[in-house]
MOPAC internal coordinates of N, CA, C and O (Angstrom, degrees):
PM7 1SCF
backbone

  N    0.0000 0     0.00 0     0.00 0    0    0    0
  C    1.4445 1     0.00 0     0.00 0    1    0    0
  C    1.5276 1   110.52 1     0.00 0    2    1    0
  O    1.2310 1   119.96 1  -160.14 1    3    2    1
  N    1.3171 1   117.68 1    19.86 1    3    2    1
  C    1.4499 1   123.12 1  -179.41 1    5    3    2
  C    1.5339 1   115.12 1   -50.49 1    6    5    3
  O    1.2310 1   119.18 1   132.02 1    7    6    5
  N    1.3479 1   119.16 1   -47.98 1    7    6    5
  C    1.4468 1   118.77 1  -177.19 1    9    7    6
  C    1.5457 1   113.18 1   -63.14 1   10    9    7
  O    1.2310 1   120.46 1   151.64 1   11   10    9
  N    1.2770 1   116.72 1   -28.36 1   11   10    9
  C    1.4751 1   120.28 1  -177.14 1   13   11   10
  C    1.5196 1   111.03 1   -69.92 1   14   13   11
  O    1.2310 1   119.87 1   146.00 1   15   14   13
  N    1.3229 1   117.85 1   -34.00 1   15   14   13
  C    1.4506 1   121.37 1   174.70 1   17   15   14
  C    1.5267 1   110.31 1   -64.05 1   18   17   15
  O    1.2310 1   121.31 1   139.66 1   19   18   17
  N    1.3693 1   115.11 1   -40.34 1   19   18   17
  C    1.4796 1   119.37 1   176.69 1   21   19   18
  C    1.4985 1   112.34 1   -63.06 1   22   21   19
  O    1.2310 1   119.53 1   150.46 1   23   22   21
  N    1.3328 1   118.50 1   -29.54 1   23   22   21
  C    1.4547 1   123.43 1  -178.76 1   25   23   22
  C    1.5149 1   111.82 1   -86.51 1   26   25   23
  O    1.2310 1   119.63 1  -174.51 1   27   26   25
  N    1.3452 1   118.32 1     5.49 1   27   26   25
  C    1.4473 1   120.02 1   175.73 1   29   27   26
  C    1.4977 1   116.12 1    97.73 1   30   29   27
  O    1.2310 1   119.70 1  -175.59 1   31   30   29
  N    1.3187 1   118.17 1     4.41 1   31   30   29
  C    1.4602 1   121.68 1   178.14 1   33   31   30
  C    1.5087 1   110.29 1   -88.52 1   34   33   31
  O    1.2310 1   120.27 1   -37.44 1   35   34   33
  N    1.3380 1   117.09 1   142.56 1   35   34   33
  C    1.4465 1   121.59 1   171.90 1   37   35   34
  C    1.5326 1   106.71 1   -93.76 1   38   37   35
  O    1.2310 1   119.84 1   -56.53 1   39   38   37
  N    1.2976 1   117.92 1   123.47 1   39   38   37
  C    1.4524 1   121.60 1  -171.59 1   41   39   38
  C    1.5334 1   110.35 1  -114.82 1   42   41   39
  O    1.2310 1   120.97 1   -51.25 1   43   42   41
  N    1.3365 1   115.75 1   128.75 1   43   42   41
  C    1.4436 1   121.94 1   169.50 1   45   43   42
  C    1.5346 1   105.53 1  -107.59 1   46   45   43
  O    1.2310 1   120.83 1   -56.98 1   47   46   45
  N    1.3132 1   116.02 1   123.02 1   47   46   45
  C    1.4886 1   119.33 1  -173.55 1   49   47   46
  C    1.5270 1   108.95 1  -114.06 1   50   49   47
  O    1.2310 1   121.16 1   -43.85 1   51   50   49
  N    1.3442 1   115.38 1   136.15 1   51   50   49
  C    1.4559 1   121.18 1  -179.63 1   53   51   50
  C    1.5172 1   109.46 1  -139.74 1   54   53   51
  O    1.2310 1   121.11 1   -32.69 1   55   54   53
  N    1.3488 1   115.48 1   147.31 1   55   54   53
  C    1.4618 1   120.74 1  -179.88 1   57   55   54
  C    1.4996 1   114.74 1   -88.61 1   58   57   55
  O    1.2310 1   120.41 1   159.98 1   59   58   57
  N    1.3387 1   116.82 1   -20.02 1   59   58   57
  C    1.4523 1   120.74 1  -177.09 1   61   59   58
  C    1.5371 1   109.63 1  -137.81 1   62   61   59
  O    1.2310 1   119.76 1   -20.52 1   63   62   61
  N    1.3558 1   118.07 1   159.48 1   63   62   61
  C    1.4429 1   118.94 1   175.80 1   65   63   62
  C    1.5097 1   113.74 1   -58.68 1   66   65   63
  O    1.2310 1   120.67 1   142.89 1   67   66   65
  N    1.3353 1   116.32 1   -37.11 1   67   66   65
  C    1.4613 1   120.54 1  -179.31 1   69   67   66
  C    1.5344 1   111.04 1   -63.83 1   70   69   67
  O    1.2310 1   119.77 1   138.66 1   71   70   69
  N    1.3323 1   118.04 1   -41.34 1   71   70   69
  C    1.4332 1   120.85 1   176.92 1   73   71   70
  C    1.5256 1   110.78 1   -66.30 1   74   73   71
  O    1.2310 1   120.19 1   143.99 1   75   74   73
  N    1.3349 1   117.23 1   -36.01 1   75   74   73
  C    1.4784 1   121.24 1   176.73 1   77   75   74
  C    1.4988 1   109.90 1   -59.13 1   78   77   75
  O    1.2310 1   120.53 1   133.86 1   79   78   77
  N    1.3453 1   116.59 1   -46.14 1   79   78   77
  C    1.4675 1   120.17 1  -179.80 1   81   79   78
  C    1.4981 1   112.69 1   -63.21 1   82   81   79
  O    1.2310 1   120.51 1   140.47 1   83   82   81
  N    1.3363 1   116.63 1   -39.53 1   83   82   81
  C    1.4790 1   120.49 1   179.91 1   85   83   82
  C    1.5248 1   109.40 1   -67.52 1   86   85   83
  O    1.2310 1   119.40 1   135.08 1   87   86   85
  N    1.3463 1   118.76 1   -44.92 1   87   86   85
  C    1.4739 1   121.69 1   179.04 1   89   87   86
  C    1.5248 1   110.14 1   -61.89 1   90   89   87
  O    1.2310 1   120.42 1   137.50 1   91   90   89
  N    1.2978 1   116.80 1   -42.50 1   91   90   89
  C    1.4735 1   120.27 1   179.29 1   93   91   90
  C    1.5174 1   110.92 1   -62.57 1   94   93   91
  O    1.2310 1   120.53 1   135.60 1   95   94   93
  N    1.3193 1   116.58 1   -44.40 1   95   94   93
  C    1.4482 1   121.42 1   179.72 1   97   95   94
  C    1.5259 1   112.82 1   -61.49 1   98   97   95
  O    1.2310 1   121.12 1   143.63 1   99   98   97
  N    1.3402 1   115.45 1   -36.37 1   99   98   97
  C    1.4748 1   121.37 1  -179.29 1  101   99   98
  C    1.5234 1   112.58 1   -83.29 1  102  101   99
  O    1.2310 1   119.64 1   163.27 1  103  102  101
  N    1.3459 1   118.30 1   -16.73 1  103  102  101
  C    1.4412 1   122.22 1  -174.16 1  105  103  102
  C    1.5329 1   111.33 1   -73.14 1  106  105  103
  O    1.2310 1   121.65 1   -46.28 1  107  106  105
  N    1.3239 1   114.45 1   133.72 1  107  106  105
  C    1.4501 1   119.93 1   177.20 1  109  107  106
  C    1.5244 1   106.20 1   -98.84 1  110  109  107
  O    1.2310 1   120.29 1   -53.29 1  111  110  109
  N    1.3070 1   117.05 1   126.71 1  111  110  109
  C    1.4289 1   121.87 1  -177.81 1  113  111  110
  C    1.5340 1   109.79 1   109.91 1  114  113  111
  O    1.2310 1   121.93 1     3.25 1  115  114  113
  N    1.3125 1   113.91 1  -176.75 1  115  114  113
  C    1.4763 1   118.95 1  -179.48 1  117  115  114
  C    1.5026 1   112.77 1   -85.92 1  118  117  115
  O    1.2310 1   120.91 1   -22.51 1  119  118  117
  N    1.3232 1   115.87 1   157.49 1  119  118  117
  C    1.4551 1   123.51 1   167.69 1  121  119  118
  C    1.5087 1   105.11 1  -120.73 1  122  121  119
  O    1.2310 1   121.13 1   -59.76 1  123  122  121
  N    1.3247 1   115.44 1   120.24 1  123  122  121
  C    1.4673 1   120.17 1  -173.59 1  125  123  122
  C    1.5303 1   113.45 1   -89.68 1  126  125  123
  O    1.2310 1   120.87 1   147.17 1  127  126  125
  N    1.3458 1   115.93 1   -32.83 1  127  126  125
  C    1.4483 1   119.44 1  -172.77 1  129  127  126
  C    1.5239 1   111.74 1  -142.51 1  130  129  127
  O    1.2310 1   121.00 1   -48.66 1  131  130  129
  N    1.3175 1   115.69 1   131.34 1  131  130  129
  C    1.4548 1   123.48 1   173.00 1  133  131  130
  C    1.5236 1   107.02 1  -104.57 1  134  133  131
  O    1.2310 1   120.57 1   -52.61 1  135  134  133
  N    1.3493 1   116.51 1   127.39 1  135  134  133
  C    1.4525 1   120.80 1   173.77 1  137  135  134
  C    1.5416 1   103.54 1  -112.27 1  138  137  135
  O    1.2310 1   120.79 1   -61.11 1  139  138  137
  N    1.3343 1   116.09 1   118.89 1  139  138  137
  C    1.4468 1   120.41 1  -173.51 1  141  139  138
  C    1.5455 1   111.72 1  -141.96 1  142  141  139
  O    1.2310 1   121.73 1   -28.24 1  143  142  141
  N    1.2833 1   114.30 1   151.76 1  143  142  141
  C    1.4694 1   120.06 1   170.83 1  145  143  142
  C    1.5205 1   108.26 1   -72.21 1  146  145  143
  O    1.2310 1   120.39 1   -28.17 1  147  146  145
  N    1.2908 1   116.85 1   151.83 1  147  146  145
  C    1.4520 1   121.18 1   178.08 1  149  147  146
  C    1.5081 1   110.84 1   -74.93 1  150  149  147
  O    1.2310 1   120.95 1   131.21 1  151  150  149
  N    1.3126 1   115.79 1   -48.79 1  151  150  149
  C    1.4835 1   121.35 1  -175.62 1  153  151  150
  C    1.5151 1   108.32 1  -108.44 1  154  153  151
  O    1.2310 1   121.40 1   -59.94 1  155  154  153
  N    1.3312 1   114.94 1   120.06 1  155  154  153
  C    1.4760 1   123.42 1   178.51 1  157  155  154
  C    1.5058 1   110.06 1  -139.77 1  158  157  155
  O    1.2310 1   119.31 1   -23.90 1  159  158  157
  N    1.3028 1   118.92 1   156.10 1  159  158  157
  C    1.4672 1   119.60 1   175.16 1  161  159  158
  C    1.5055 1   110.26 1   -70.78 1  162  161  159
  O    1.2310 1   120.88 1   -43.38 1  163  162  161
  N    1.3151 1   115.91 1   136.62 1  163  162  161
  C    1.4579 1   122.75 1   173.61 1  165  163  162
  C    1.5111 1   115.42 1    89.90 1  166  165  163
  O    1.2310 1   119.77 1   146.38 1  167  166  165
  N    1.3357 1   118.05 1   -33.62 1  167  166  165
  C    1.4464 1   121.54 1  -176.43 1  169  167  166
  C    1.5121 1   107.35 1  -163.00 1  170  169  167
  O    1.2310 1   119.65 1   -50.34 1  171  170  169
  N    1.3395 1   118.28 1   129.66 1  171  170  169
  C    1.4568 1   118.61 1   178.10 1  173  171  170
  C    1.5098 1   111.15 1   -83.43 1  174  173  171
  O    1.2310 1   120.72 1    -7.76 1  175  174  173
  N    1.3352 1   116.22 1   172.24 1  175  174  173
  C    1.4412 1   121.20 1  -177.09 1  177  175  174
  C    1.5071 1   114.65 1   -62.65 1  178  177  175
  O    1.2310 1   120.35 1   144.89 1  179  178  177
  N    1.3070 1   116.94 1   -35.11 1  179  178  177
  C    1.4733 1   121.07 1   177.80 1  181  179  178
  C    1.5103 1   111.27 1   -66.15 1  182  181  179
  O    1.2310 1   119.95 1   137.49 1  183  182  181
  N    1.3272 1   117.70 1   -42.51 1  183  182  181
  C    1.4689 1   121.38 1   177.12 1  185  183  182
  C    1.5274 1   111.07 1   -62.92 1  186  185  183
  O    1.2310 1   120.81 1   138.39 1  187  186  185
  N    1.3288 1   116.05 1   -41.61 1  187  186  185
  C    1.4797 1   120.77 1   177.74 1  189  187  186
  C    1.5066 1   110.21 1   -61.88 1  190  189  187
  O    1.2310 1   120.03 1   135.83 1  191  190  189
  N    1.3289 1   117.54 1   -44.17 1  191  190  189
  C    1.4713 1   122.25 1   177.60 1  193  191  190
  C    1.5216 1   110.29 1   -57.18 1  194  193  191
  O    1.2310 1   120.47 1   130.71 1  195  194  193
  N    1.3209 1   116.70 1   -49.29 1  195  194  193
  C    1.4602 1   120.16 1  -178.27 1  197  195  194
  C    1.5618 1   111.82 1   -60.99 1  198  197  195
  O    1.2310 1   120.56 1   141.70 1  199  198  197
  N    1.2952 1   116.54 1   -38.30 1  199  198  197
  C    1.4784 1   119.36 1  -179.46 1  201  199  198
  C    1.5466 1   109.43 1   -70.99 1  202  201  199
  O    1.2310 1   120.11 1   140.92 1  203  202  201
  N    1.3323 1   117.40 1   -39.08 1  203  202  201
  C    1.4612 1   119.09 1   179.22 1  205  203  202
  C    1.5160 1   111.31 1   -71.11 1  206  205  203
  O    1.2310 1   119.51 1   152.45 1  207  206  205
  N    1.3479 1   118.54 1   -27.55 1  207  206  205
  C    1.4689 1   120.92 1   177.59 1  209  207  206
  C    1.5413 1   111.21 1   -66.49 1  210  209  207
  O    1.2310 1   120.28 1   158.83 1  211  210  209
  N    1.3096 1   117.07 1   -21.17 1  211  210  209
  C    1.4763 1   119.65 1   174.48 1  213  211  210
  C    1.5331 1   111.39 1   -67.03 1  214  213  211
  O    1.2310 1   121.19 1   146.12 1  215  214  213
  N    1.3441 1   115.32 1   -33.88 1  215  214  213
  C    1.4704 1   120.32 1   178.17 1  217  215  214
  C    1.5276 1   111.77 1   -88.98 1  218  217  215
  O    1.2310 1   120.56 1   144.63 1  219  218  217
  N    1.3113 1   116.54 1   -35.37 1  219  218  217
  C    1.4575 1   122.47 1  -175.18 1  221  219  218
  C    1.5281 1   109.53 1  -132.41 1  222  221  219
  O    1.2310 1   119.42 1   -97.52 1  223  222  221
  N    1.2945 1   118.72 1    82.48 1  223  222  221
  C    1.4795 1   122.34 1  -172.51 1  225  223  222
  C    1.5237 1   114.31 1   -55.28 1  226  225  223
  O    1.2310 1   120.03 1   151.31 1  227  226  225
  N    1.3380 1   117.55 1   -28.69 1  227  226  225
  C    1.4627 1   122.39 1  -178.47 1  229  227  226
  C    1.5241 1   115.43 1   -91.31 1  230  229  227
  O    1.2310 1   120.04 1  -176.83 1  231  230  229
  N    1.3318 1   117.53 1     3.17 1  231  230  229
  C    1.4646 1   120.31 1  -176.97 1  233  231  230
  C    1.5343 1   110.83 1   -61.21 1  234  233  231
  O    1.2310 1   121.97 1   -41.23 1  235  234  233
  N    1.3027 1   113.84 1   138.77 1  235  234  233
  C    1.4737 1   120.57 1   173.82 1  237  235  234
  C    1.5205 1   107.68 1  -103.30 1  238  237  235
  O    1.2310 1   120.49 1   -21.73 1  239  238  237
  N    1.3551 1   116.67 1   158.27 1  239  238  237
  C    1.4458 1   120.10 1  -178.81 1  241  239  238
  C    1.5259 1   110.34 1  -129.84 1  242  241  239
  O    1.2310 1   121.43 1   -43.60 1  243  242  241
  N    1.3112 1   114.86 1   136.40 1  243  242  241
  C    1.4591 1   122.41 1   169.00 1  245  243  242
  C    1.5189 1   107.30 1  -114.06 1  246  245  243
  O    1.2310 1   121.66 1   -65.30 1  247  246  245
  N    1.3318 1   114.44 1   114.70 1  247  246  245
  C    1.4821 1   120.52 1  -179.12 1  249  247  246
  C    1.5089 1   109.89 1   -90.84 1  250  249  247
  O    1.2310 1   120.80 1   -32.15 1  251  250  249
  N    1.3385 1   116.08 1   147.85 1  251  250  249
  C    1.4418 1   120.81 1   174.33 1  253  251  250
  C    1.5227 1   108.24 1  -133.85 1  254  253  251
  O    1.2310 1   121.02 1   -25.92 1  255  254  253
  N    1.3316 1   115.66 1   154.08 1  255  254  253
  C    1.4591 1   119.72 1   177.64 1  257  255  254
  C    1.5211 1   111.42 1  -164.64 1  258  257  255
  O    1.2310 1   120.76 1   -27.44 1  259  258  257
  N    1.3044 1   116.16 1   152.56 1  259  258  257
  C    1.4562 1   121.61 1   169.38 1  261  259  258
  C    1.5252 1   110.70 1   -82.85 1  262  261  259
  O    1.2310 1   120.07 1   165.05 1  263  262  261
  N    1.3204 1   117.47 1   -14.95 1  263  262  261
  C    1.4533 1   121.63 1   175.23 1  265  263  262
  C    1.5250 1   109.01 1   -78.53 1  266  265  263
  O    1.2310 1   120.66 1   -27.33 1  267  266  265
  N    1.2978 1   116.34 1   152.67 1  267  266  265
  C    1.4848 1   120.20 1   176.26 1  269  267  266
  C    1.5306 1   108.43 1   -74.58 1  270  269  267
  O    1.2310 1   120.90 1   -19.30 1  271  270  269
  N    1.3147 1   115.88 1   160.70 1  271  270  269
  C    1.4572 1   119.83 1   178.71 1  273  271  270
  C    1.5145 1   111.68 1   -61.26 1  274  273  271
  O    1.2310 1   120.20 1   146.62 1  275  274  273
  N    1.3551 1   117.22 1   -33.38 1  275  274  273
  C    1.4579 1   120.27 1   178.38 1  277  275  274
  C    1.5441 1   112.01 1   -63.00 1  278  277  275
  O    1.2310 1   121.28 1   136.19 1  279  278  277
  N    1.3482 1   115.16 1   -43.81 1  279  278  277
  C    1.4682 1   118.76 1   179.01 1  281  279  278
  C    1.5139 1   110.10 1   -65.53 1  282  281  279
  O    1.2310 1   120.13 1   138.38 1  283  282  281
  N    1.2909 1   117.35 1   -41.62 1  283  282  281
  C    1.4687 1   120.72 1   179.62 1  285  283  282
  C    1.5180 1   110.47 1   -64.92 1  286  285  283
  O    1.2310 1   120.02 1   139.03 1  287  286  285
  N    1.3189 1   117.57 1   -40.97 1  287  286  285
  C    1.4737 1   119.65 1  -179.89 1  289  287  286
  C    1.5151 1   111.35 1   -60.90 1  290  289  287
  O    1.2310 1   120.43 1   145.22 1  291  290  289
  N    1.3330 1   116.79 1   -34.78 1  291  290  289
  C    1.4612 1   120.09 1   178.04 1  293  291  290
  C    1.4972 1   112.87 1   -71.10 1  294  293  291
  O    1.2310 1   119.20 1   162.39 1  295  294  293
  N    1.3149 1   119.13 1   -17.61 1  295  294  293
  C    1.4667 1   122.78 1   179.11 1  297  295  294
  C    1.5472 1   112.57 1   -91.49 1  298  297  295
  O    1.2310 1   120.79 1   173.70 1  299  298  297
  N    1.3149 1   116.09 1    -6.30 1  299  298  297
  C    1.4757 1   121.42 1   180.00 1  301  299  298
  C    1.5237 1   113.79 1    55.41 1  302  301  299
  O    1.2310 1   120.83 1  -138.56 1  303  302  301
  N    1.3186 1   116.02 1    41.44 1  303  302  301
  C    1.4584 1   120.32 1   177.81 1  305  303  302
  C    1.5241 1   112.49 1  -108.00 1  306  305  303
  O    1.2310 1   119.44 1  -179.36 1  307  306  305
  N    1.3088 1   118.67 1     0.64 1  307  306  305
  C    1.4572 1   121.98 1   175.92 1  309  307  306
  C    1.4946 1   109.59 1  -128.17 1  310  309  307
  O    1.2310 1   120.79 1   -31.54 1  311  310  309
  N    1.3208 1   116.10 1   148.46 1  311  310  309
  C    1.4394 1   121.56 1   172.68 1  313  311  310
  C    1.5224 1   107.92 1   -87.79 1  314  313  311
  O    1.2310 1   120.78 1   -13.42 1  315  314  313
  N    1.3479 1   116.11 1   166.58 1  315  314  313
  C    1.4528 1   120.21 1   177.45 1  317  315  314
  C    1.5262 1   110.66 1   -67.40 1  318  317  315
  O    1.2310 1   122.01 1   -27.64 1  319  318  317
  N    1.3131 1   113.75 1   152.36 1  319  318  317
  C    1.4826 1   121.36 1   175.14 1  321  319  318
  C    1.5223 1   113.23 1    56.38 1  322  321  319
  O    1.2310 1   120.93 1  -130.13 1  323  322  321
  N    1.3279 1   115.82 1    49.87 1  323  322  321
  C    1.4550 1   120.55 1   176.13 1  325  323  322
  C    1.5516 1   108.68 1   -99.49 1  326  325  323
  O    1.2310 1   121.90 1   -19.28 1  327  326  325
  N    1.3237 1   113.96 1   160.72 1  327  326  325
  C    1.4830 1   119.96 1   172.84 1  329  327  326
  C    1.5184 1   105.98 1   -81.36 1  330  329  327
  O    1.2310 1   120.10 1   -49.40 1  331  330  329
  N    1.3295 1   117.41 1   130.60 1  331  330  329
  C    1.4789 1   121.64 1  -173.89 1  333  331  330
  C    1.5270 1   108.66 1  -144.39 1  334  333  331
  O    1.2310 1   121.16 1   -38.86 1  335  334  333
  N    1.3460 1   115.39 1   141.14 1  335  334  333
  C    1.4596 1   121.84 1   172.89 1  337  335  334
  C    1.5102 1   107.91 1  -132.34 1  338  337  335
  O    1.2310 1   121.32 1   -47.88 1  339  338  337
  N    1.3376 1   115.08 1   132.12 1  339  338  337
  C    1.4530 1   123.42 1  -176.93 1  341  339  338
  C    1.5405 1   110.01 1   -83.98 1  342  341  339
  O    1.2310 1   120.02 1   -48.93 1  343  342  341
  N    1.3267 1   117.56 1   131.07 1  343  342  341
  C    1.4859 1   121.27 1   172.92 1  345  343  342
  C    1.5468 1   108.12 1   -80.78 1  346  345  343
  O    1.2310 1   119.70 1   -31.95 1  347  346  345
  N    1.2757 1   118.19 1   148.05 1  347  346  345
  C    1.4551 1   127.91 1    -5.70 1  349  347  346
  C    1.5261 1   109.30 1   -78.21 1  350  349  347
  O    1.2310 1   120.25 1   -24.34 1  351  350  349
  N    1.3485 1   117.13 1   155.66 1  351  350  349
  C    1.4294 1   120.66 1   177.75 1  353  351  350
  C    1.5291 1   108.65 1  -141.10 1  354  353  351
  O    1.2310 1   120.89 1   -20.62 1  355  354  353
  N    1.3064 1   115.90 1   159.38 1  355  354  353
  C    1.4491 1   120.06 1   179.61 1  357  355  354
  C    1.5379 1   110.63 1   -88.61 1  358  357  355
  O    1.2310 1   120.37 1   -14.63 1  359  358  357
  N    1.3041 1   116.90 1   165.37 1  359  358  357
  C    1.4570 1   121.08 1   176.69 1  361  359  358
  C    1.5309 1   109.07 1   -61.48 1  362  361  359
  O    1.2310 1   120.29 1   142.14 1  363  362  361
  N    1.3345 1   117.04 1   -37.86 1  363  362  361
  C    1.4689 1   121.12 1   178.78 1  365  363  362
  C    1.5308 1   109.87 1   -61.64 1  366  365  363
  O    1.2310 1   120.64 1   132.67 1  367  366  365
  N    1.3427 1   116.38 1   -47.33 1  367  366  365
  C    1.4937 1   120.28 1  -179.69 1  369  367  366
  C    1.5178 1   110.27 1   -61.99 1  370  369  367
  O    1.2310 1   120.10 1   139.55 1  371  370  369
  N    1.3170 1   117.42 1   -40.45 1  371  370  369
  C    1.4360 1   120.82 1   178.78 1  373  371  370
  C    1.5209 1   110.92 1   -64.47 1  374  373  371
  O    1.2310 1   120.30 1   137.33 1  375  374  373
  N    1.3219 1   117.03 1   -42.67 1  375  374  373
  C    1.4617 1   119.63 1   177.20 1  377  375  374
  C    1.5151 1   112.68 1   -61.28 1  378  377  375
  O    1.2310 1   120.17 1   141.39 1  379  378  377
  N    1.3178 1   117.27 1   -38.61 1  379  378  377
  C    1.4660 1   120.79 1   177.06 1  381  379  378
  C    1.5247 1   110.39 1   -61.66 1  382  381  379
  O    1.2310 1   120.92 1   132.92 1  383  382  381
  N    1.3433 1   115.84 1   -47.08 1  383  382  381
  C    1.4647 1   120.90 1  -178.72 1  385  383  382
  C    1.5393 1   111.62 1   -62.47 1  386  385  383
  O    1.2310 1   120.78 1   138.71 1  387  386  385
  N    1.3111 1   116.11 1   -41.29 1  387  386  385
  C    1.4705 1   119.60 1   179.55 1  389  387  386
  C    1.5392 1   110.23 1   -63.44 1  390  389  387
  O    1.2310 1   120.49 1   137.63 1  391  390  389
  N    1.3336 1   116.66 1   -42.37 1  391  390  389
  C    1.4921 1   119.11 1   177.18 1  393  391  390
  C    1.4927 1   111.83 1   -68.42 1  394  393  391
  O    1.2310 1   119.04 1   152.97 1  395  394  393
  N    1.3482 1   119.43 1   -27.03 1  395  394  393
  C    1.4679 1   121.89 1   178.26 1  397  395  394
  C    1.5071 1   113.81 1   -79.04 1  398  397  395
  O    1.2310 1   119.97 1   164.82 1  399  398  397
  N    1.3175 1   117.67 1   -15.18 1  399  398  397
  C    1.4611 1   120.50 1  -176.64 1  401  399  398
  C    1.5388 1   108.83 1   -57.03 1  402  401  399
  O    1.2310 1   120.85 1   -40.35 1  403  402  401
  N    1.3290 1   115.99 1   139.65 1  403  402  401
  C    1.4577 1   119.04 1  -176.09 1  405  403  402
  C    1.5177 1   110.69 1   -56.50 1  406  405  403
  O    1.2310 1   121.39 1   -42.07 1  407  406  405
  N    1.2869 1   114.95 1   137.93 1  407  406  405
  C    1.5008 1   121.35 1   177.40 1  409  407  406
  C    1.5269 1   110.46 1   -87.70 1  410  409  407
  O    1.2310 1   121.60 1   -24.93 1  411  410  409
  N    1.3187 1   114.54 1   155.07 1  411  410  409
  C    1.4571 1   119.68 1   174.48 1  413  411  410
  C    1.5251 1   107.79 1   -68.06 1  414  413  411
  O    1.2310 1   121.34 1   -36.88 1  415  414  413
  N    1.3435 1   115.05 1   143.12 1  415  414  413
  C    1.4856 1   119.12 1   177.69 1  417  415  414
  C    1.4868 1   111.02 1  -100.97 1  418  417  415
  O    1.2310 1   120.10 1   180.00 1  419  418  417

């Protein structure tokens, strides 16, 4: 997530959903955006989002996956009208998606 720090974003990086939850719990301040894979071992991206919403009710999520949206829809792991980026993607494409993520009102 190196380029995002250069663009002014503060990034908390985690290798697993469990580490994400621990970092979020220890973090002082708000977390505005979660960027997560849809399919992960132990907990899917939707479950992680729901758990983080308990700590940060206004958190937005950008999901990513190597699976197509049709395959993911059949697994029932995403809600309708979510922010999604298909792997592989460029840093530029990721930056665009991050800026497009819904803002808090």
